[in-house]
N, C-alpha and C positions, 0 to 999 in steps of 0.2 A: 531499486532505490530504497531506503526509508523515507518516509513522508512524516513531514513535523504533524504538530498538536494541528496548527493552525488548518492544515490541509484538512485532516480529519473532521474538522469543524464544517470545511465548505464541503464535504463529500455530505455531513447528515443535514446540512442545510438545504444542500441539490435534492436529497430525498425528496422532503415535500415538495418541490417545487415541481419535480418531476410526477410526483403524485397528482397534483393538480394540474399538470400539462400534457403529460404523453402517458396517457391512460391504453387501455386495451384496444378501444377504437381506434387510435392514432397511429399504434404500432404494427407494420405487417410484417409477417413473417415468411418468408421462402427457403425451401433446401434443394439445393441442385441434386440430381443422381448420385455426383460422387459423394455426398454427406455434407457439404460447406453448408453451414445457416446463413441467410441474410435476414437484417430486422432493420428496417425502414421505418423512419418515422419525419414524417411532411410536415414543416412549419414555413409557411412563405413570407413571415414578417420582413424578411431583407433576403438579396440575392448571394446569401451563403450557403455552402454546403460544407459539412464535416464528413469526411471519411476513416472509419477505422477498423481495423485487423489484429482481433483479439488471438492469441495463440496460449492454448491451456497447458502453458509449462513456464514455469518458474522455479525459486531455489529448492522447492519442495519436492523436486520433479530429479533433480541430479542424480548423476550415477557417485559412486563412492571415491572419494579423491579426486574429486571435480566440482566441488563448491565453485561456483560464479561462472559456471561455463553459460548458462542461460543470459546472461549481462552481457558476457564476452561475444558472445553471439549478437545479440542486441547492436552492439558495436561495429560488429563485421556486415549486420546490414545494410549499413553505409559503405560498404568500400566497394560497390558496383556488383552490378549482373551480368549477364549476358549481353542483352541489347542496348545497356546503359552503366558507363563504365564510370570510374571511378569517379566521385565528386560531382555527376552528373545530377543525381537524385536531387539534391537539398536544389541545387542551382535550377533548375527546372520548374519547381514549385514556385522558390522565390522569384523567379523569372514572371511565372504566371499569375502574383499577387497573392501569393498562399503562404502559408508556415506548415513547416512538420516538424514531427519529432517522435521521441518512444522512449517508454521507461518499462522497466523488469520489477516484478513486484514477486513475494513467496510464490504467489498463486498463480500468476501470470505474465505474458509480456503483449505489450500492444505497442502500435506503429499508428500515427495519424496524419491526414493533412486537412488545413483547412483552407477553402478555395473560394474565388465566385464561381455560383452555382453551375455557369455556363461551362465553366472549364474541369468539373469535377472528374471527369473521365479519365484524367490526365493521372488522376492519383491511382483508379482502377488498373491502367495501364503500367505504371512503373512498379506498386505492390505486386503485381501478379508477377511481375518479371522476377524481383529478387525471392518470392515465393517458391519459384520454381528454378530459376538459373543462376543462382548465387556464385558467385566468384569469392573462392578462397585460395587466396595468393598467399605463400610463404613469407614474402617481405611486409603484410598486410596486416597477418598474424602474430608475426614477433612486434609491429610497430604497435597495435591494439593492446595487445597483451601486457606491454610497457604502461604504455596510456594508463588500462586499468588498474595496473599495481603502484602506480604512482597517486592516482584516484584514490585507492585504499590508502594510500599512506598518509595523505593531505585528509583525510574527510574522517578517518578512524583512529589510526596510530596516532597521528601528532593532536589529536583534538580530543579532549581527559572527558567529556560527557557523553561523547559517542561514542569511546572505549567503553566505559561504563556500561554503557547500553548493549552493546555487542557480549560483555563478557556476563551479565544479567541475563540475559537472553539464551545464550548458552550454556548456562547453571542452570537453568529454568528449565529446558529441555536436555533429556538425557537420551530418549530414542527418537522422536520426533523430528525429521528433517529440517523442521523448524529451527533447531540448534542453530545451524549455519547461516552467517549473514549472506543476504542478498547478492553481496559483491565477491563474496569469497573468501577464502581463508588465503593468505599471501602465498605459501609454498604450492598449493593447490592449483591457484591462479597460473602460477611459474611454472606448471606442468600441463596447463592443457594444449594438447598440439592440432594443427592442421585435422588433423584424421580424427581427433575427438570432436571438433566443432562439426564437420561434416557427419557424423553419425548422429549427433543432436538435431543438427538439422532436418536429416532425413528421418528423424524418428518422430519428432513434432510437430514440424513444419508442412503438414499434410492434410488433407479436407475434412477430414471427421475431427480432427483436434482443434479446429480453429472456427471463427463465425465474425462475420461482417456487422460492422454498425454503421449505417449513414443516416444523418439529421440534416434537416434545415431544409433549402427552396429545393427542392425534387420530386420529381414522380415516382412512386414506387415501382412502377412497371418497367420504368423507362431504365431505372436503376438494375432492377433484375436483368433485363436484355444486356446491360454493360456487361454486371458480374459473368453473365455467360459467356460472354465474349471473350472474357479473358482469363476465367478461374474455371472453365468444365474441364479442361484437361489437367489440372492440379492433381496428383497423385495421392491416390489413399493411403490412410497410416498402415505400416508393420504392425504385426501385433504387438502388444506389449502387455507386460504384468501390472494389473494398478497397484497405486500404493497401499502398503498394510499398515505403515506402520502407527502404533496407537500411542500416545503418550500414557504411561500408567500414572494412578493418583500420586502423587506429593504426600509423603507421609511425615515431612518434618522439615522445619526453616532451613533454607541454604545462605550462605551469606559468602560475599565476592569482597574482597578489599582490593583497591587499584592505586596504587603509589604512580602519581605523575605530578610532571609540573604544571604548575595551575596556582590560582592567585587564591581560591578558597572552595571548600568543602561542598560535594556535590553527593546525595542521595538517590538513590531511585529503587522505587520497592516495586516488585513483580508479581501480580497472583494470578493463577491459571483460572480461566473465565469460558465459558462456551460462545460461541458465535452465531450471529444468525443463521439459521429461525428457529434457535431455542427459544423459548417462549422467557427466559429471563435476560435474552440479550437487551430488550427494550429498557428494562428496568436499571440495566449496568451503564446503557446510554444516558438515560438520565440523572442515575448517580454520580457518572462522571461531569454532567454539565453541572449540578447540584454544587460539585467541590471545585470547580475549576472559572476560571476567566476572574477579572477584579470585584466582580458582587459574588464570587464565589466564596465557600467557606474557608479555602485553606489560604486564599488571597488574605480575608479576613482577617483572621485567628493568627495566622502564621507571619504574615508580612505586615500588616498595619497595626496590629494589636500588640504582639509578642516582639516583634522585630528582631526574630532568629533568622529567617529569609528575606531574600532581596527576591526569590520568585519563588512559587511553589505550583504543582500544576497536577491534576490527574489528566488520563487517556485511555480511552479504551473506543479499539476499531473492531465492531464486531463484523464486518464484511470480510471475511477468511473463511478459506473452504474448509478449516479445520479450528479448532479450539485454540484462542492464542491466548494473551496474556492482557490485564488491568495494570496501568502503572499511576503510582502515585511516585512525585519527585518534587526536588527543589535545592536551589543553591543556597547556602549559607551565608549569614552575613560575617563581616568581619570579627574574629573573635567567639564565633559559636563554631563548635565542632560539628563533624559529621552525627557520633551519637545524639546529640543534644538536638539536631535537628527531625533524626530519624524519629525520636520520640515524640516531638511533637507532631508529625505526620498522624502517626499512628494513634494519636490522643482524637483528633478530629475525626480518624475514621469509628474511633469506639463510642465519642457521642453521638452519629448518626445512626449505629448499630442499639444504640441503647432509649434514644427519645427520635418519635417519628420526625422526619421534617415536615413543615408545614405544607398545607394543601398550596398556599399560593405561590410557594419556595418552588414545588414541583411543579406546579402549572407554567410559573417565570421560564423555568427550563426546558419545557417543551414548546414555548412558544419563542421564545430565544431562536429556536433552530430557522423558523420559519422569518421571523422578523429581519435578524442581520444577512438573511440570503436575498434580501429585494434587490440590490444592485447588478446580481447576476442571473437575474431569471431570465435574462435572452440569449444566456449563454447556448448556442445549440453545441459546439462542444462538449458543455458538460451534462446536458442531457443523453446526448450518445453516450458518453463516458457511466452513465448511470444505467443506461439499459445495460451496458455492457457487465457490469459490474455483479448485477443480477443474474444476470446469465451465466457467467462465471460460478455462481452459488447454487446453479442447477437450472435456473429458469427465471427470463426476465421479469415474469410475472408475478415473482415473490416481493414484487415492490408494494404492492397491494397489501400484504400482509404485514410488511413492515410497519404501513400507518396504522395498522389496525391495532399492532401490539403496543406501540406508542402511546397511543391516545387511551388505553387501557391501563396504562401504570398509575401506579396510585402512590400514595407517603408510604404505606405497608412494606409494598413491593420494593420500594428503595432501600428501607431499613432491612429487609428480608434479605435481598441478595448481598450487601453487606458484610450481614451477619453468615451468610453461608458460605462465600469464596473469600473475604478479606479477613482470612483466619493466617494465625502463626503459623500453621503446620503446614499452608499453602503457598507460604510466601517464599521469595528470594530477594534477597535485600543485596544492593550494590552501593559501595561508600567510595568515593573518592579522598585520598590523603593525597593532601599536596604537598609538594617537595619545592623546596629549594632549585632553582635551575643550578646556580652557581654549584651549592653543596653536591647536586646529584653528578655535575661536570668532576667535580673534583675527586670521588669515589669512582671514578669512571665506567659509571654505567651508562 
């Protein structure tokens, strides 16, 4: 599922907190004989623990013609396993005072339970059973496939801004599977069978393709013994070809126009950029922060001063396995068309290319990440999630490099990455053209 800008900010804020609390000395790492990795972060401030199991499979790993299968499989993981029937999983967690959920992204699928620490073993027992013994019943596949198709209809096809986002990303990527939405394309979701799901399940829900993160009021050795008890017989992975797709350099501007029932024009501009740990990723993070928020340049110039937008933003998430996109966007005020708003967005970009931001502006952007996160400092779930996110990128210890790179960002770096990546040749522009619902219905479309 697609995460919003607010979620991305929380992730960045959490990184700084994690770097100060869950360093190499507090995270203990183990590997079972079957290749399953376990990462444990002890935090005894409260009698709570989080169990997370991460699978290295997202929309980037899906077979041709089956986009959305990773997300649909996530739904099926809640439909029962050999020893715990349908509706049993979440009910047991809730009965024991916990919460559970899951999400699928471009790069991974993650399942979690947060429970009183003296009941965390329940999470291991339940997750191990559905990792090994998932039930895939025909009636459940049909039902959940329809649920996902309706979710797609509501969240994308009936939402003008989400539809623009989807079209822009699909246009920006012509080779790499980031082209596909995590939820999948409607016709391809409809084509997914029980056999497709079982093959996907057996290919990716296996020992070397997963890892476990546990954080909270636990003892690492005790958790290791539990994991051995429940996960030692998880099958190893079949041999698979690694993903080889690489997006070629974009050599000219791409444009997308979406006509949809809406009240106001909307503009979304995307630029191909590298992901962490590329040295430029930290400067792109700071650039995003300098531009975003009510104290950022986009809001000041487009919303407050020129009044051409009711909202404007920049967004960059560098925690992706492969290079992704830097976004600029905004919703126009009544009477302002998309072309005018696009021009205004690009003028702000050109200004930061020509003139270095002030040192205090850059420092504020870096400090803001840590300051805003104070309220979330005690979240053991978030501590575990951040460990997992860096492990997905290659090694949970990479978090140390992130902070180092962020601290080294200078005003010159911010302008430099804007000049390097935010170019006409490297951008894809999406413009929402509002159409009147009554007129649309009148034409029969």
